[in-house]
N, C-alpha and C positions, 0 to 999 in steps of 0.2 A: 550590221548599222541600226543604232539605237532610234526609238521615236526623236528624241531630244537631238540627236544629230540629225535626222532626217530634218528637222523642221529649221536648224540651224544650218543647213548646206547651203550655199548659196548665199546668206546673210552677210554683210561687210563686216570688219572690226568697227565699234564706236570710237572715235577716234576725241581725245579730248581737247581742250584748250587751256592754256598755261594756267588761267585764274581755278579751273575746275581740279586740277591737277594739283596746285598750291592747297587747295582748302582739303584735298583726302588726305593729307598728313600734318605731324605735329614737329614744331623743329625740336622739340628735346630727341623724337626717334629719329630722324636727321642726323643728329649730332651723336648718338649710339650707333648707328651704322656708319657714320666717318671714320669717329674713334675707335671703336669697341670698346667704349664705356659706358655702362649704365651711371646717368646725372644724376644727382643726389638732390631728391627731394626737397624744399626749401619754403614749399606753398601749396595750395590748391591746384596751381596751374604754372608754379613756376619752378626750376630748375636750376641746378648749379655743377658746375663741372671743371675741368682743368685744357688750359689751351695745348693741347697735345701739339699742334702743328707749328710752335715757337717754342717747344721744349718745355712748356709750363709746367708745372707740379700742383699748384695752387688752385684751389677753385674760383678761378676768377672769372667764369664766365658765366655769367647769370641768361636765361633762356624763358622766357615767356609763352609757352603753349598758345593761352588766349588770342595774343596777338601777333605773333609768327615771330617773335623779335630776340634778337640776343646782343650782347653787351660785354665785352672785354673790359674790365674795368681797368687792367693795366696799360693797355694799351689807348685806351677812351676810344676804340671801334666796335662796330658791331655794323646791322642789318637787318634784314629776312633772311628766310630759308636759303636764296638764292645766292644771296652774299658769304650765306656761312660756308656752303657747299663750295663757291669759289674760293674762297680763303683757304679751308682745307685742301682742295683739288688741283686749284688751279684751274687757268683757261678763263671761257667766257659765261656771261650767262644761260649763254646759248646752250653750252655744252652741258652746265650746269641742269639744264633745265630738262636735257634729254636724258640725264644719268639721275635725275629726281621721278621721269617716267619710267622708266624700269624698275626703281626703287618700290613704286607702287605699283607696278604692273600692268598701266595702260598704256595707248600707244598716244602719243603727241598730234595733234592736229599738224596736216604735213603744211611748213613755209618753208622757203630758200633760205638758206644759210648768205648773211652779208657776205661779200669774198674778203673783207677783213678778219671774219670771222672765222672762214674756209682755211687762207694764210695761216691764222691762228692756231688753230684747230693740226693744220699739217705739220707745224714748227714743232710745236708742242709735244705731237706723236713723236718725230723723229729726235727730241732730246729726248724724250722716254723712255724710247728702246737704247739709245748711245748709255745712259749717266743710270740705267738703272741697274745693272750687275753692280757696279760701285756701290750705290747704294743701299743695295742687297748685303753685301759685304759688309758694309756699316753698320746695319742692323743686326746683322748675326752679331758681330763683336759686342754692341752693346746691350744686346739681349743677354748674353753669355756674363757681362761684367755686373749686370745690374741684378742677375739670379744668382750670384756668388755674395752683392752686398747684402741681398736680402736673405739670403743664409746668416750672414754674419751677425747683423741687425737681431735674426730669430734666436739667434746662441746666447747673444748677450743677455737674454733674457732671464734667461737660469744660470748664467756662469757669474758670477760675483767680482772674477778676477779681473774681467773685462772691463773697458771703459761705458759706464751707463748710456744707454742712448738719450736722443731728444726727443718727446711725447708726440708724439705724429709722425716721427719720422717712418716707420715701418708701413703705414699705411701711405706714405706721401708714396715713398719708394713700390711700392706695387701696384699702385694707381700709374706709374710709370712704366712699368715693365708690360702694366697691360697695353698703355698707348704703345709702345714699341711691339707688341706681338700682332698688335691689330693693324699695323699699317701693309698698305700695299698701295701698287699702282703709283697714281698721282700723290694719292697721301702720304706714301712712304719719300716720293721725291722730293714734297714740299719740305717735310723732316730733315729729310738728308741736308739739303739745300743751306735752310736755315742756321744748322752747326756747323754744314762749310763755312758759311760766312762768318759766325759767331765764335767758333772754338777752330780753326782751321788748323791748327797742329794737335788738335787729337782727338779730328775727324781723320784726320790722313793715318794717322798712326792705329784709329780702331780699323781702318780700311786692312792697312797694310797685315795686322794681325789675322785679321778675318781669311786673308790672300793664302796668309803664310800655312796656317794650320789646314786651310782648304789641298793647299798643295801637297803638305803632309800627308792627311788621308786618302791623296788618290795615289801616293806611292805606295801606301801601307797596304791600298786596297789590291793594286798591281803584285806586290810581293805575296799577297795571301791566294790571290787567282793562279800564280805561277803555280805555287806548293800544292795546290790542291790540284791542278791539272797534270802534274810532272809526272806520277804513275801511269797517267793514262797516255803520254805523248813518248814515255819510256819505256815500255814492257820488258819486262826481263819473261 
């Protein structure tokens, strides 16, 4: 055991109050962790990025690190760090604060959750477990289609026989692809639910396409394994 370990042995972990945790992080860092996208710098302490939680691909969300606030100009919504986490991940502000404490790497001061928040947390967890597989199928199909679109747009740059692309279209599709690839857990659920509400037919078609492809891949794998194992199961 090192001297440092001996000195630390028996010393309780320091716990931080909500205000201390909020002061240790920039809102642009939280945005990147939630969306997987590096926001574009627009000033000394300001950034802009897309509203991935509603399928946005323009830089409509402004962030101010010095004030710890964000604003979505399309929806005229915004708030502080916890509001951003709730918007992307869902859940309550208590959930958001615990996520932020884990992100910063500190322990949150213990305090009991109100009954309403406990019930909401259990309900959200059950909904996540029930719907997440469908959302994952949607993401898989959406990523594959977006990758194909991006490849076609890039090919059009050097092929004059193809229809000219709109300026900024490649960057827009690339940002959307990054946001899809970075989705997971509650953020994936929020994005999937937005698409299911606003584009139900397309969303259902993407889910079915991914499920069909997954079944085909499973059948192909089983056939391959049978062929590989055949000589061993039927020796001559």
